[in-house]
C-alpha positions, 0 to 999 in steps of 0.5 A, a space after each residue: 789272801 793266803 795265810 801262813 803260821 810262823 812259830 816264835 819262841 821268845 828269847 830277847 828280854 825273856 829274863 827281864 820279863 821273867 823276873 819282873 813278873 815275879 813279884 805280880 799279884 794274882 787275882 784270887 780266881 785265876 790263879 795261874 801265874 803269868 810266868 807259867 803261861 807257856 803259850 805267851 812264850 811260844 806261839 804262832 803268829 800269822 802272815 797274810 799274803 796276797 794271791 799275786 806273791 809267791 810264797 817261796 821267795 823272800 819278800 822285801 816289804 812287810 806290814 806289822 798289824 798290831 790289834 787292840 786290848 783284850 782281844 781273843 781272836 783274830 777274827 775281827 782283823 782278818 778282813 782288814 789284814 786281806 784288804 791291806 795285803 791285796 791292796 798294797 801287794 805286801 805281806 801283813 804280819 798279825 802279831 799278837 800282843 803278849 797275853 792276848 789271841 793265841 798267847 793266852 790260856 783258852 780258859 780266859 775265852 771260855 764264856 761259860 767259865 768267865 760267867 761262873 767267876 763273875 757269879 762268884 764276884 757277884 756273890 761277894 758284892 751281895 756281902 758288901 764289896 759291890 758289883 763292878 760296872 760293865 764287868 762281863 765274861 768278855 772282860 773278866 780275865 783282864 779286868 781281874 788281872 789288872 785289878 790285882 796288879 795294874 803293873 801287867 798293862 806295861 809289862 805286856 807292852 814291853 815284852 811285846 816291843 821286845 818280841 817285835 825286836 827279835 822278829 826284826 833281828 831275825 829279818 835282819 839277820 836273815 834267819 826269817 824264811 818269808 822276809 829278805 834282810 833288807 825287808 822295809 817294815 811298816 806298820 798298821 795299828 789299832 786301838 792300844 796297838 797305836 800306843 804301842 807303835 807310838 812307843 816303838 817308833 819313838 824309842 826306836 830299839 836298835 834303829 829297826 823302825 827309823 824309816 818305818 810308817 805308821 798308820 793308826 786307826 782308833 788310836 793315838 791318844 795319850 793314855 790319860 784320855 783313854 776310857 777303856 771302861 767297856 764290856 769288851 775291854 775291862 770293868 770301870 773298877 779295874 780301869 779307874 785303878 789302871 788310870 790312877 796307878 799309870 798317872 800317879 804310882 808308876 810315874 814317880 821316880 823309882 816307884 816300887 823299883 819297878 821302873 827300868 829307866 831306859 828310853 823305851 820306858 821314857 817313850 811310853 811315860 811320854 804318852 801317858 800325859 802331855 806334862 811328861 817328856 813334853 819336848 822329846 815327844 814334840 821333837 819326835 813327831 816333828 821328825 816323823 810328821 811325813 811317816 805318820 797318818 791316823 784316822 779317828 771316829 767322831 763317836 769313839 768314846 774310848 780314844 777321843 779325837 781331841 787327844 790324839 791331836 795332843 799327842 801328835 802336836 802341831 803335825 795333827 792337820 796334816 796327819 789326822 783325819 776324823 770320820 763319822 759313819 752314817 750307821 751305829 758304831 763304837 770304837 770296839 766294833 767299828 764296822 758291825 754286822 749288818 743287822 736289820 735296817 741299822 747298818 746296810 751292807 752297802 754303807 758298811 763296806 763304803 766306809 770300810 773301803 774308805 778307811 783301808 784305802 787310805 791306810 793301803 794307799 799310805 803304806 803301799 810300797 814305794 
């Protein structure tokens, strides 16, 4: 596999997102305003190209790979992209979610600095505020920013979808140097990237994704059934607040005048809780049943299988498979590093290939 960096300058929806962020509340210890994070608007995405493909030609197929929440590096996903690209003979686009990976300040990935801020938080706890369950240097930046204003979660997803639509506009307009105007774009999505993809396909802005296939891994549930309380995602207080906000305040019509009211937003709300836009969601999945496949993990405590079934509705029997690896794993680390007798290289590789062979066969160019 070869990697190529492609530059992206945000244009589509830039003014809308900028204005929406003007009223965002800032955490006490991370004072840089979201609108001042320049690397979020001007960044590189990666294209993983199979060895057999010519880098000089424009390609007529691609797979968008969307990562999980609170990721600061592509390291976990490079082996995934390599397997997918080589076994589908298709370029894989590793596109970062807004304010994640290389779209976030390096400070947020600095363990020493984040631990220093946690120490300050803990000192406050001694004064009666209380220490936060599962707060860690890995999740401090996201936790504190969500706690300051949970509206950030939705804005990040909305901005990312606009970015992806801009990318599709560039491809369809012929200005992207790696992909042809008629390029078929499918999606591999993990964790919160699956929710992003469900919204993207259901809303289908500009009809860019009418024929796109979606393969979800450890994702696809209703937001209301997710549990992001994790040292690698966000602390308990922040996630509890996030849950309350989107199941309550956000879904109330015109809440805080932050709602836009378009179909993109409706697609998101329909995946918050089974009660919302039930018929529209059911209709979408029935029509898209041949284009969607998913693999869940039995011991996944973040995104449970039962909720993926609920979200997919009647198509889950043909669209969803549940695996249970014979080694210790988690949602956050589905393929752990080989360590002592806990995980053997052979077992890990067998199940890694089983997951990604399924994905490759479904996403392979036809």
